[in-house]
Structures are given as structure tokens and as C-alpha cells.
N, C-alpha and C positions, 0 to 999 in steps of 0.2 A: 416431504412431510415435516412440519415444524413441531417441535416439542417445547413447551414453556418449562423452563427450569429455574426455580428460585435458588436452588443450591447446587446446580450442575448435574442433577440426575434424579432418578425416582427415589421416593422416601424409603428408608430402610425399616425393616420390621422392628418394632419396639422390643428391647431386650427384656427377658424375665428377671425380676429382682426378688431374691429371697430376703426377708427381713426377720431378724430375731425378735422375740416377743418383747424384750426390754429395750429394743433399739429406739432411740429418740429421734435420730436423723438418718435419712437414707441418702447416700451419695449417688446421684445419677451419672451415667457416662457423659463425658464432655463431647457434645456434637461438633464443637469447633465453631468459628465465626461464620456467619452467613455469607455466601458468595454474592457478588454483585448480580443484580437481576439481569438475565440474559436469555437468549433463545438458542437452541441447538438444532443443527441440520445434518443430514446424512453426508452432504458433500458441498463444496464451494459453489458449484453452479446453482444448486437449489437455494443457497443462502443469498446469493446475489439477485436471483430472480425474485426472491421474496421481499427484499428491502429496497429495490429500485422503484420509485413511484412512476406511474405512466406519464407524468408531467415533466420528468427529468430530461434535460437536453445534453448536459455534460457530466460525466463521472470522472472524478479525479481519484485514481487508485494510488495509494502510497504504501511503501514497504520499509522495513528495516533492512538496509542493504547487507547482503552477505559479504563477509570479509575473511581473509585468510587467517586472521587472528581471533576469529569467533568460531563457534561450534560448526563442525562440518556436517550440516544436515541439509535436507532438501529445501530449496529456496522458495520464497513466495512467488518468484517469477515462474518457476516450473509449475507450481500449483495453478497459477493464473492461466498459463498456456493450456494446461489440461482441461480447465473449466470453460475456456472460451467458446467452444461449440454450443454450450448450453444456453448462452445469451447473445452470442455473436451475431445472430440474424437481425438484431435490432441496431447494430453499430455500423456506421458508415466509415468512420475514420478512427485510427488508433495512433496516438502520439506517444512516443517512447523517449525516456530520458537517456539519450545516447546521441552520438554524432558520427557521421561518416566523413573522413578527411577528404577535403577537396584537393585533388592532385596539384592544382596550380599553386597551392600554399607551400608545397615543397617539403624538404627534409626537416625544416624547423617545426612544421606542424606535426610531423610524425614523432619527433623527439619530445615535443611538449606534451602530446597525448600520452606517450609512454611514461613520462614523469608524473602526470596526473594519476594514471592507473596505478602506479607504484605507491603513490602517496595515499590514495583511498583504500589500498589493500584489497582490491577487487579480485576474487578468484578467477583464474583463467577460464573456468567453465562458464562464467557469466556471458562471455562473447558468444559462445555457441547457443546459450539459452536465449539470448536476444534474437539471434538468427532464427531459432526455432519458433519464437513468438511471431516474428515477421512472416514466416512461412505459414503458420497456423492462421494468421490474419488474412493473408491472401487467399488461402483455401476457403475461408468463410466469406470471401468477397468484401473484405474490409481493407481500406487503403491505409497502409502503415506510413508513419512519418517519423523522421528523426529531426533533432535540432540542427540548425545551420550555423556554423561558425565562420565569420570572416577571417581572413588571414591574420589581421591585426589582433584578433581575439586570442590567438595562441600565445602571443607574447605577453598578453595581459594576465592570463591565468597561470602561465608557467614561463617566467622570464628565462632566457637562455642561460644566464649566469646566476640564477637564483632558484630558490625553492618555489613550488607551486603556491599560489595565493588562494587559500580556501574561501575568503570573503569574495574575491573576484569570481571564483567558480560558482558560488551560491547565487550571486547577482546575475551572472550570465545565464545560468540554468533557469532561473525564475523568468528572466526576460524572454528567453527562447521558447520555453514551454507555453507561456502566455501568448506569445506572438503566433505560434503555430496553431494553437487551438482556436484563437480568435479568427484566424484566416480560414480555418476549416469550417467554423460555424457560419461565417459570412458566405463562403462559397456554396455550402449545402443549402442554406436558406434561400438562395436564388433558384434552386432547382424545384420544379413543381412536385416531384415525387422523390423523396429521399428517406433513408432510414432515420429514426428519431434520435439516436444517441451518437455522441462522440466521446471517446474515452482517452484518458491520459494515464500512463503508467510510469511512476518514478518514485522518488524518495518521499517518505511520510512528512517531511518538513514542508515541502512545496505545495501540498494539496490541502493544508490545514485550514478549516473554516474558523477555528477558534485558537489561533496561535498566541503564544506568550508575546508580550510587547517587545522583548529583546530580539525576536526572530520574525516578527510579523512582516518585515519588508521582503522576506524570501518565500512568501506564500502567494501563489497566483489566485487563490480562491475568491477573494473579494472582487477582483477585476472581472473574473469569468462569471461570477454570480451576477454582477451588475449587468454585464453584456447579454446575459441570457434571461434577464428579468426574474431572477430568483429560481432558476431551474438547474442549479449546480448541486451535485451530491458528492460528498467525500466518503471514501471507503478505504480504511487502512487494513492491510493484510499482514498479520503478525505470526511469525514462526516462533513458537514458545521458547525453544532453546536459544534463539537469538535474543529474545526479550529478557531472558534470565541473565544474560551477560551485559545488558545495557542499563546503565544507571538511571537514565531518564525514564525508561519503561518501568523500572522497579517502583517508581513513585506514582504511577498512574492508577486511577481507581479500578481499572479492569485487570490489573496485574495478577490478583489472586486466581484468576481463571486459568492462567497458563499452566499451573501445576498439574491439573487433571483434565487437560483438553484431549479427550478421546474422540470427540466429534468436532465439527466446525461450530464454534461458539460465536454468537453475535451480541455485542454490547453497544447500546446506543449512547453516544457521547452528548448529542444535542440534536437540534433540528437539522435534518439532512446531513447527519454526520454519524458514521458507524465505525466500530472497530471489529474486524473479523479475525478471530484467533483460530489458526489452522491446527489440525490434529498433531499431536506429538509424534515424532518419528518412531 
């Protein structure tokens, strides 16, 4: 059930105001600034089911990555995994922003991966949460996919005698997510009977339909949208406590919604682009 909320909840009862006979001015209680227009849902599954048009072919889910130096709260990934059964029957493939080390790449690949994980400050729990998502996908008869790194890629993103290169990491991630989803679309379109949706799950930078010019090269949205004839949809999943510690999020039009997110709140950024704010812990 969807509830339209112009201010994030039902209107409050008007307060009673007593006015002295000789009073010239009455000071009304300050109701505060109006919240961005949004909709509220009981849970994430209901929200996603409501905002995904039937013509959608690919959904790019983005998150603010959990980090060890940010609030220790339930992750977007965990919320997404829990909600997957509500809409998973329409998804054939799920591409996740992670990779599995190819044994033939050897110890250098293992070392490079460890350096990247330390640099991005990803919590140890993220690994098990990704595994849980893959298990949930298989249980829903969804084919999970990870990125594929060539052996030479490890030296590019994390030189053996140097620090990890964040620009190289962003470029590789964008390339791989785009490649895997394009491959999945082409493969499924050759089948006579296939589920209508393909989903990607990763960082909110890569799925952006309306990126800032400085970071536009790291979004796969335009290429996927072109390949699907305008059937791409962007959905960002926001944990309020993580947004509060993120300087970029603090400048977004939807940010005032995070302070009082008791339900799942949906704010529309633009055409086929939504921000879903998850309930506070």
C-alpha cells in the first residue's frame, strides 16, 4: 500500500491558541520546512514493485557502500537480499559488483585484492552478505554473475609495489558491469521465453542516469539505456545513517528525508530514476 506524503507523514492536529484581548500579533508554531515530495511504503519489496514499469528491461541498483569508518548499521545489501523474493520472479540474471579470483592468476591476484579491500575499507561482513545474496538469487531461480578480471587487471588496479589506483578501479568496474549486463541481455533476448528483467547491484556512482560531468565516464547507465532502447531504470538504495556521514549525500535534494525515515521513502530524481531511503535502524 502506498501513502502519498508531502511532509513525510499524516498532518498533525492544529494546536489551540489562546489570544489576549489586546494582542495585535499571534505567533504560530513553526512547522519547519516542507520535505521533498515523496511516497512511503511498508517495505522495500512493495516500493520496488510499485516503481518498476512493466517496460523495464534492466534495473541498476546502487548503494552507498558500507565502510568500517562509517556508521555500523544494517547494509543496503542486506535489505536488498531480504526483499528479493518479492520481485525476484521477474528477474533472470543478477550482476553484482564483486569478483572471484581466478586461481590461474596466482598469489599476486590475492594480494592485490586484499590491498583493494583494505583501501575501500569494506567491512568483513560484506563478503558473507554477497554470498547470501547469491544464495537468495539461486533460490529464486536467478542466475548470479560477478565481474571477471584478467590477470593483468590486478597489476593495474593494485600495483605490487604501490598503492591501489582508485581511478583504474572505477574504470574497470564500469567496464565489467557494462560488459556482463550487455552479455546477459543479448543471451536472454535469444531465448523464446525468458524473465523480463536483468538487475545489477553495485555502487551508486556506476548506475547514475544523471551523473555530474566529472564522474560521467564511470556510469554504465547511458550505454545500457541505449542497448535496451530506453528500458533502463536506476534505483539508489540509501541507508540514512550512512547518508548522514557522506558529504555528497548531504547536498542532495532528498537528504532532508533521512532524518525521519521510519518507513521506506521513495523520491523521484527524474525520468526512470529513483532514490529509495530505507528505514532508520
